[in-house]
N, C-alpha and C positions, 0 to 999 in steps of 0.2 A: 504494500500500500504506500503510495507516495505521501510526502509530508503534507501537501496541500489537501489531499483527499482525507488523510487522517484528521487534520484540523477541522475540515467540514463535517466529518462523521461525528466528531466530538462536540459539534455545535459551536466551535470557536470562531468560525468564519460566517458572518451573516451575508456577505457579498461573495458569490461563487467566483467572481472575476479576480479576486485577490488570491495570491499564492503565498507560501511561507516566506519567500524572499521579499515580497512587497511588505509583509507584516513586520519582518525583522528590521527593515530600514537600511540605511547605508552602513557599510562596515566600519567606517570611521566618521566621526563628526567633528567639524571645525568648531573652535570655541565660539560661543554665541556672542555677537557684538552687543555692546551696551545700547540698550534702547534709549531713544531720545527722551522718553518720559521716565527713565529710571530715577528712583528717589535719591536725593542727596544723602550722603552718609558723612557724619562727623562723629568719630568715636575716639575715646581715650581708653586704653586698656592698661590696667595695672595688675601685675601678678608677682607672687613670691613662691618660690619652690618649697620653702620650709619656714617655720617661725624663726625670726631673727635673721633670715637670709636677705640677700640683696633684693631690693624692690626693682622690678623692671617695668618701664613705662613705654608705651607705643601709641602713636597717633595715626589715625586713618581718615583721609578726606577724599570724598568721591563726589564729583559734580559733573553730570553729563558723561562725556568721554574722558574727562580728566580724573586722574587718581594719584594720590601721593600717600606715602607711608614712611614712618621713621621708627626708630627703635628696632626691636626684633621683627616687626612686621615688614621691614625693608627686605629681609631675606625671604619672606613668604612671597612678596611681590604685591604691589598695590592693587593691580587689577584683580588678581586672584582673591585677595582679602576683601575687596569691594563686592565681588560676586557673592562671596560667602556671607558677608554681612547682610546683603539684600535677601539672600535665601533663608537666613535664620532670623529675619527681622521679628517675627512673632515670638520667637524664643527670647530675644533681647528686650522687647518692648512690653512684655506682660510679666506679671508675677508668676512664680512657679505654681503650678496647680497643686491642690491637695491630692496626694496619691500615696498608696502603700509602696514602700521602697524596701529592697533587700538591705540587710544590715551588713554591708561589705565596705571595708575601708580601702579606698583607692589610693591614698597618699596624702601628704600634707599640703599640696598645692592649693593656693587660694588666688582668686582673681576678681576684679571688679571692672565692669564695662559701663561707661557713662557716655552721654552725648545724645545724638538724635539720628533717626533714619526716616527720611521723608517727612520731617516735621513731628514725628512721634518720639517722645522722650524715651531714652534708654537709661536705666539705672538698675543693673542686674549684677548680683554677686554670685560667684561660682565657688564651689569647693568640690572635694572628691571624698566626702565622708559617708556616702551611702550609694546604693545602686542607681538611684534616680539622678543624683548629682553627677555621678560618673558619666551617665548617659548624656546629660545636658552638656557637660564639658566636652565629651567626644563629638557631639553634634556641632559645637561651636569651633572646633579645630578647623582651620589654622588661625582663626582670630585669637584663640587661646593656644598656647604652645602645647605640644604633646607632652604628657607627663614624663618625668625622668624615670628610668628603669630601676628595678630593685638593686 
């Protein structure tokens, strides 16, 4: 049975003119250009790896097609960091939801992100003290640095 026929038989293809190659899309995708209406980003990220450790600060500014970053975000790349900030805007602009979290300690890292995305205020603290916080931190990478290994 061909791939397209198997997909149709499983009910995955509503249009019989589509085949598996059409559904899969192009093999490689070029980076998406910045949309003209993309929200402006102005963020300051502060983090420490451990209590009493050196405090790291980075700034990210994105307006239209222009992007700039300093601190550790310079190594990430301003455009990449801007794309990530826009993708996780809801994470950064809303309070963490009430949820049941696994009691797993992910490390002593702490971070605070402040500023704005598209006129929405950002004031979000991050830590790695339980499973939910670890997941939030991971979602925000590379705005937040990857945690140091054991």
